[in-house]
N, C-alpha and C positions, 0 to 999 in steps of 0.2 A: 504494499499500500504506500502511495507517494506522499500521504499526509496523515496526521492523527485523527482519530475519530473524535468528533465535537461532542463534548459533555456540556450541555447548557448551563449547568451549575457551577462548572469550574472554568469555563472558557474565559481567558483573560480580557477584561473589558477596557483595555488600553492598548496603545500601540497600532501598528498596521498589520492586518491579518487577511489572509485569503481563505474564504470558505467555499469549497467546492460542493455544489448541491445538485445531484442528478435529479431528473424529473421524478416527482412523487415521493421525495424523501423528507418532506415536512419543512421546506424552506421558510414558508410564512409563519408557520408555528415557532420555528427557531427564532426568527426575527422578533416575534411577540415576547418570547421567553427572555431574550437578551434585553428586550426594551423593560420588561419588569424589573430586572436586576439593576439596570441602570437607574430607573426611577427610585428604587428602594436604596440605592447606594450599596447593594449586596457586594461583598468582597470575596465570595467563595469560601469554601469550608477551611482553606488554608490561610485566609486573610490577605493574600497578595494579589488576588485575581480581580479585584474591584477597579473601578475608575478612580477612586480616591475621594469622591463626594457624590451625593445623590444629585440627579439631573432632573430638570423640568422637561416636559415634552416639547417646549419651545427651544430647548438647547440640544435635543437629539435630532440630527438631521438624518432623514431617510429619504433617498432618492431612487426613483425607478423611471421606466421609459414611457408610460402611457398613463393618461388621466384615469382610465378605469382601474389600473393597478394601484394608483395612489388611493382611490376611494376605497378598494378592497382592504389594502394594508391599513389604512385608518380605521376602518370598522373592525377588522380583526383585532387590532391593538387595543382599541377602546373596549371591546368586548372582553378581552383577556384581563384587562385592568380591573373591570367591574367583577369579573369571576374571582380574581385573586383577592380583591378587597373582601367580598363576601366570605371567601375561604378562610382569610386570616381572622375575621371576627368570629367564625364558627366553623371550624375544620369538619369536613365530612368524616363520619364514623368508619365508613367502609374503605377509606383511602382511595376514592375514586380517581384522584389526580395524583399521580406518583411525583411529577415535577414540583407541584405546589407542597405536597407532604415533605419533600426533601427541602424545599426552600424554607418551610416553617422551622426546621431544626435550627436554622441560624438565628431565630427569634424566640428563644425558650420561654421568655416571661410573658405574662399576660399584658403588661403595659407596652412592652416591645411590639407585640402583635397588634394592639390596638393602634399604636402610632403608625406602624406599617400599613394598616388597613386605611387609616385616614390619608396617608400620603398617596396610596393607590387610587383611592376615591378621588382625591383632589386632582390627580393627574388625569383620571377618565373625565372629569367634569371640564377639564381645560384642554381637551383634545382638539377643540376648535382652534386653539393657537399652536397645535403641533406642527412641526416643521417636516411634513411628509409632502414631497412636491415631485413633479417631473423635473428632469434636469433643466429643460428650457424654462419652466416657470421659476425655478430657483435662481437661474442666471438673471432673469428679468428683474426679480425681486432685489437681488444683490446690486444691480447697476442702479436701480431706483433708490434703494436705501441708502447706499454709499455713492451718491452721485458726484460729490466733490472729489473723493478719492479716485473713482474710476473715470472722471472726465466725461460722464454721460450728460446728455442734455434733457431738460425736464419736459420739453414741449413736443417730443417726438411720438410718432404713432407707430405701434406695432401692427405689422401686417401679417395676418395669420396665413393667408394664402398668397403666394407670389406668382401665381400663374399668369395674371394679366401683365405683371411686369416682365415676365419672361417673353410672353407673346410680343409685347412692344419691342423689347430689346433684340429679339430675333428678327422681327421685320426690319428694324433699323439696320442691323448687320447686313441683311440681304440687300437692302436698298443701297447702303453706303459701300459695301465691299464687293458684291457680286455684279451689281449693274454695270460698273466701269471696266469689267474684265474684257480682254479681246478674245478672239475665237479660240486661239491656241490655249489660253488659260481657262476659258470657259468650258471646253469639252471635258477635260478630266474632273472638273469640279461637279458638272451635271451627271457625270458617271457616278459620282458619289451621292449627290443630293439633287435629284431631278427637279425639285421645286422646294419652296421654303417650308412647306408641311413636313416633308421628309427631313430636312434640316432640324426642324423643332423636335420631332420623334427621336432623332439620332442623338442629339447633344443635351437634351433636357437633364439627365442625371449626371452627364459630365460637368455641365455648367453649375449644377448644385454642388458639386465637390471640387470646384475649379482649384482650390488651394493645394490639392495633391498633384496637379500637372505641372510639368517643367516645360518651358519653351516660351513662346510669344514675343520673341525678339523682332519679328517682322511687324512693322506697323500696319502695312497693307497686305491684303490678301494676294494681289497680284505680284508684289514683291516676294512673297512666301512661295508661290507656285514656281515662279522663275528661278529662285534660288535652288529649290529642291530638284526641279527638272534638270538644271545645270549640273549639280551634284551627282544625281543619278546618271545622267548621260555619261560623265567622265567615268564613273565606276563601271558602267555597263559596256562602254567602248573596250575597255581592258578585258572584261570577262569574255565578251563575245568573240574576241580575236581568235580566229582559227577553229571555231566550233562547228561552223558549216561543214568544213572538210573533215573534222574529226567525226562528225555524225555519219558522213559518207563512208568513212573507213570502218566504223563499228558495224554499220549495216552490211557492208560488203563482206566483212569478216564472218558475220553470223551466217549470210547467204552462202559463202563458200563452204562452211562446215556443214550445211544442209545438202549442199551438192554432193559432197563427198560421202555423207551418210544421212539419207533423208529423215531418219528417225533418231538422230543423235540428240535431239532435245525433247524434254516432256512436252507433249501437245498442248497441255493445259497452262503450263507456266510460260511457254514461248509461242503464243499464237501469231502466226504470220500477219494477220490484219491488225492486231494490237501494236506490233513492231513497226509497221508501216506508219501508223499514227505517231508514235513516239518520236521516230527519226524525223518525220516531216514537221512535227512540232518544234524540234530542236533547231531544224534548219530555218524555219520560219522565224523563230526567236532571234537566231544569230544574224539574220538579214534585216530585221526591223529595229532601227535605233531606239524607237519609242517603247517597244514591248519590254516590260520589266522581267516576266517570268515566262518560261516556255509552257505552253498548254499541253502538258503530257501526263497529268494525274499523278497521284502519290506513289502508286506502285512502281513506275519507271525509275524513280530515284533509287530504289533498293535492288531493282532487277538489272539495271545497266551498270553493275559494279562487278569487279572480279568474283567476289562472293555470291552475287545473284547469278551470274552466268554459270559458275560451277554447280549451284544448287539446281539450275535448270537442266543441266545435262541428264539424259535418260541413264539408266543403270547400265553399266559396262562401257559408257562413252566418256570422254573428256578430252581436254586440249589446253595448251598454255594460253591464257587470256591475255590479248595485247594490252599494252600500257594505256592506250586510249580509254579504257574502261576505268581506270584509276581516276580519271579526272571528274567523272560523275559526282562523286561524294564531295569533292573539293568545291565544285560548282554549287551544289546544294547549300553547303555551309557559307559560301561567300554571298549567295543571293539572300540567305536568311538574315544576314547582317545589314541588308539595304532595307530601311524602313520605307514602307509604301507611302506614296504621296498622301493617302487617305489618312494616314496617322497624324501628319502634320495638319491637314485640313481640320480634323476633329479638335486637335488642341487648340489651334488658332481660333476657331469658332467658339469653342467652350469659354475660353479665357476672355475673348472680347465681349461675348454675350453677358458673362458674369460681371465684367467690368461696367458694362452699360447698365446693367440692373443696379450696381452700387451707385452709379452717377444719378440714375433716376430717383432712387430712394433719397439720396442726399438732397436733391432739389426739392422733393416733396416732404422732407423731414420725416422719412419713414424708416423702419428697419424690419428685418425678418427674424425668424427664429434662429437660423444659422448665424446671423449677425450677433445675436445675444452671446453665444459661446465665444466668438472671435473678440468682441469687445471685453468681455471678462478676462479672457486670457491675456489680451494686450494690456488691460489695466494692471493685472498682477505682474506682468514683465516691465511695466512702465516706470516712470519717475516716482510715483507714489505707491508702487507695487508693495513695498514692505509694510507700509502703514495699512494698506487695504487688506493684505494677508492677515495681519494681526487682528484687525477688527473682526473679520469673518470668523477666524478661528476662535476668538473670544466668544462670538456669538454662538457658534456651533462647535463646542470642543470635542464632540464625537459625531461621526457621520457613518452611515451604512448606505452602500450603493447596492441595490438589488438589481438582478439581471445584468450584473457586471460584463457578461460575455458580449453583450451588445454595445459596449462603450467604444466610441470612436477615438481617434488619436487626440483630437482637440479637447475632448471631455476628459480623458485620462490625464492630459497634461494640467488642466486645471486642478484636478484632485491632488496631483503630485506637487504642484506648486503650493497649494494650501497645506497639505498634510505631510509632505515630505516622506513618501512611501518607504524609502530605504532607510530613513533614520529610526523608525520605530520608537518615537519619542513617548515616554510614559505619561506625560501631561496632556496628551490629546489621543484621539482614536479614529482609525478609519478601517471599516470592515468591508471588504470587496466580496460580494456574494454572487455566484453564478454557477453555470454549468459549463465546464470547459469543452464538453463535446458538442455543445451548440455554438461555440465561438468560432467554428469553421464556416458558419453559414453567412457568407457575405452578402447574400441578398436580403438578409434581415438587418443589414446595417452593421453586423458585427466586424470587428477588425482583430484577427488572431495576433497581430503584433502587439496590440495594446494588452492583450491577456498575457502573452508571453512576457513582455516586460514587466507587468505587475507581478507575475509569478517568480520572475528572477529577483525582483526587489524585496519580496517577502519570503525569501529562502529560509526554511526552517520554521516558518509561521503558517504553515498550511494545515487546514482542518477539512474534514470531510463529514458529510451526513451519509451514514453508511447503510440505511435501511429504507427500502421502497414501501411505502404505505398505501400505494395506489393500485398496483398492478397484481395480477395473480402470481403466485410463486412459480408456477411453471413457465410463465412467459419471462419473468426476471431471470430465471436460471438458463433459459434458452438464449437470451440476449447476452448474458454474461459469457456463455460458452462460445458464441459466435465471435465476440471481440477478443476473448482471451486466446482464442485460436490464432488470431492475427497478431496479438500483443506478445504472446509467449507467456508461459506460466509453468509452475512447478519447480522442484528442486532436484539436484542430483541426477540419478538415472531416470527419473520420471520428468525431467525438464523437457518442455516443449518450446522450441526456439522461437516459433511465430515467424513474422515477416521481418526482414532486416530493418525496414523503416517503421515498424510498429503499427498498431491499429489505425493510428491517424496520420501516418507517413511523415512524422517529424523526428523520429529517432535517427540519431547519427552516432554509430558506435554505442558507447556506453551512455551518451547523453541523450535523454528523452524529455524534452520540455513539456509534452503533452501526453502523459500516459493514460492508460485505461485501468481503472480500478473497479473491480466487481462489487455489487451491493447485495445485501441480503434483502429478504422479502417478508413482509408481514402486512400484506394488503388484502386484496379480495380473496375469499376463500373458495368461491365456486370454480367448477371447471366446465369447460365446454365439451359437451358430449355429442356423439352421433349414435345411430342405432346399433352400431357394432362396437361401441366403446369410447373411451376418451379421445379426443382429437389432439394432435400435436400442437403445442403453443406457437410453434414457428415452422412453417413449411415454404420451401422455395421451389417454384415451378420453372422449369428450363424446357426449351424446345430442342428436339433431336436434330432438327435441321439448321445448318448454318447458313442457308440461303435466304431466310426470312429476313426482309428489310422493309423499312418504310411502311406504307399502308398494309402490306401483307402481315408484316410482324405485329402491328397494332391490332389488326382484325384478329389474328390467330389468338393472342392472348386476351382480347376482349371477349371472344367467344368461350375461351377456357374459363375465364373468371365468371362469366354469367352462367355458364353451365354448372359450375361448382356451386354458386349461390343457390340456384334453383334446386340442385340436389339436396343441399342442406335444408332448404325450406320445405321440401316435399317429404323429408325424412321425420316421421313423428317422434323419433329418438333423438333429434338434434335440439339441443337447448342447454341451459345452465343448470347444473346440479350443485346445490349448496346446502347449507344447514337448515334452509326454510322449505327444502323440497326441490322439486324439478319445475323450471319454467321453460316452456318450448320457445325455440328461437323465432323471432319476429323479423320481418323486413327492416323495421326501424332500428333494430340492434346492429345492423351491417353498415359499415363505411367502406367506401372504395377511394383510396388516395390516388390521384393522377397527377402528371406533371403539367399538363396543359389542356387546352379546350379540345384539341383533336382527340386525345385519349379519352377524355370525358365523354365526348359525343360518340365514340365507338363502344364504350361501356354501356352508355344509355341505350343506344341502338340495339345492342346485343340483348339487353334486359327487356327492352320493349317487345322484341321478337318472341320472348318467353312470357309476356304478359305480367312482367314485374315492374311496378312503378318506381321511379327514382326522382330525386331532386339534385340538381347540380349546384353547388355552393363554392364561390371562389372569393378569396379576400381581395382579389385584383378588381373586382366588380363593385362599384359602389351602388347601393340600392337607390340612392337619390338620383343617379344617371339612367335609371331603368324607365321603360315606357309607363309602367305602373305609377312612377312618382309624377310623371307629367299628368296622368289622368287624375291622381289624387289632389293635385293642385287645382284642376278644374272643378273637382267636386267641393273643395273647400271654398273656392271663390263663390259657387252657387249656394252653398249652405250658409255662408256668412252674409249672403244678400239673397234670401229666398224668394223675394218678389221681383228680382231682376230676371225677365223672361229670356234674355240673350244668354246670360250665364247658366240658367237652368237647362236650356236646350243644349249648350255645349257640354255640360256635365253629363246628360243622358246620352249624348252621341259618342261619348268615349268608347275606345275599343274594349276596355276592361269590362264595362258593363254590358256590352255586346248585344244591344238592341238591333234588331233587324230593320230594313228599310221600311217595311210595312208598319212596324211599331213606332218608328220615329215620325212617319207620315200622319199616324193616327194622333200623335201628340199635337200636331199642327192643326188638324181638322176636328177633333173630337173635344169640345170645350169641357165636358164632365171629366173626360180622362186627364186633360191638362190640370184642371183643379185638384184632382186627386194627387197628382204629382206634387203640385205646388204645397198642398197641405202636408204631404209626406216631408218636403224639405223644411217646412216651418217646424214640424214636430222635431225633426232631427236637429234643428237650429237651437231649440229649447234644450235638448239633451245635452248638446255641446256646452251651453252656458251653465247648466246645472251640474253635470257629471264630468265634463271634461272632453277633450278630443278623442281619446282612446275609446271610452264608451260610446261616443257618437259614430265613429267610424265602424266599430264592430256591429253596431246595430244596423248601420247603412248596408254594410256587406251582407248581413243576415236578411234584411228586408228585400233585397234585390236578388237573393238566392245565388250569390256569386260563388260560393264553394262549389255547389253542384254544377253550375255553368262552367267554371274554370276546370274542374278535375275531369271534365269530359274531353278536354283538349289536350293536345300534346304539349307538354312543357306547363300545364296547368298548375301543377304542385308548386313550381317555382314561382309562378305569377301570384298565387295566393299567399305563398310565403313572403313575397315582397310587400304585399299589401299589409299583412299583419306586422311585418318589420317596420314599415313606414308609420303605421299607427302607433307603435310603441316609442319610435323616436320622436314623433310629434308631441307625445305626452311628456 
């Protein structure tokens, strides 16, 4: 194990420490437990593990990455404080809470326990002042509260959505930089971005993280393209010299071998038609000054080498391979060092657009969330940085960072500037809490280098939560075995070496900054059963064919997955067996994780063929961008103004309500039907006023029989889910 198991009663409440918490290991419970000890001033059973004094909620900084997470943490901490206060006043006779029982031992006297209960209750009552924030919200607060030390302005506006700024900056870039280009420079640019819409899609994320980019020395796009083309031309001129002739000689040599022995080469590895394409591509590249890379495919680079030729000889055949084939690998390596023009274009555009956004924000006296981090970091490094740092650390002598694996470099630098991670000072505390296994997921904003830097700076002060309380024991054991197989485990003769690079491919020799540590299980007790016995917790399906690719690959596994699901649903013995008996497997118990929309569509299609309904949910899709959101907006406009005929007709004509042309025509011609609909809107208007928007929309959906209507349509489950989600968001 790479760290010591965390004991919430003796964990040192000072210094800088890294807590590694795998999924389901009680991270939030642990944060609440440490919070209790900090509020109480608990020093552990040995007396040296406390902070030195009791802290108030306003002095304990807890940071995480989403507002939902801050609300959950705040609620859980408040509830735990109240539970502990009640427990200290009157401990449970049955010892129902082992942690609080152990904590009570540090307060043996009745008076001590009553004072502790009072402190806990006071902390619970002041949780509205607790310093539990998202990192962005905390940075904004620090800049506002310490405006003089940080150099911040008081009258600036925080822009929560910078999309409009990005759009303006991107269009400015296209107008100022692309319009003036001549034909020679415009051609490669349009090959990269055919129009401004493609430019915006391509560089949006790069512009958001422009501080990580290097370059931007060229003021104009025209100068950049001219410079890169000139540099590439000089490099390519040297590389292409003699390659047309070399390709001829290589092709002639292979042809000569075949003339002497027609079957000297493996027919699959050296197909004549493929060789013609390869050598034609090499000659075309050598004779075209503008062509950066030969169009020969990846396989050619390994086949047209001495090793590749020797491997292609049929059994019993062989020959000395000419030196010309030695040049293939050298050419591939040299071409790999030439950065494509596209790289320079992306960098230039991202930096220029980001700079233009900054300029627009300065003019409008605005700033965004990313600016908050940069301003606080710059202030801590600036002229008044030492004073600002001391004020913040005095305000928050102890900080906990939840989901630390998602920390970006700039965020970690702020924590380090404030709490000096490597110093491990006893008068302050910084606890970095996260799951190292998730730190490799860059798409979530994680930065592995920040995590590794923190891990190195806290060497010897690593703690682990070693028990999974969420998953079944069989699944935990299966996952442990899978990763331990890659990591290596065991001792002596039983030692399994694993992969040289370890489970996460970061091991270099004896040094492994990101090891895998198995966890125990104390979670769900039920087992997934089938008619013929327990099902394996982890099963991997493989295809026997290596030829499956693209759509065929996707369809094959979609059919396999759907068939397996249907088999389980049709099996009366498939379900969950636990202490409360047997519960048969239901469709809603099953989730299918996919990588993209195409996989989702293939799975849904395969399930539909088998009459199994499903709903596609994606965190990339915002419900407010859905067709249902536009329809709900029309409903709300009509319901807010039930006597406005135009708004009412627009509401009833929405696709979600789904009235036919005959029914819509009837609303215009049948006065009694129209009055009935108006009265319906007026009644719903009153429900909205008295019970709120959620109750009103649910009643509206019910009165119009939308569940029955939508569920008869393809994709209706998702549309109904969107409606209910929108109602909850509006509430």
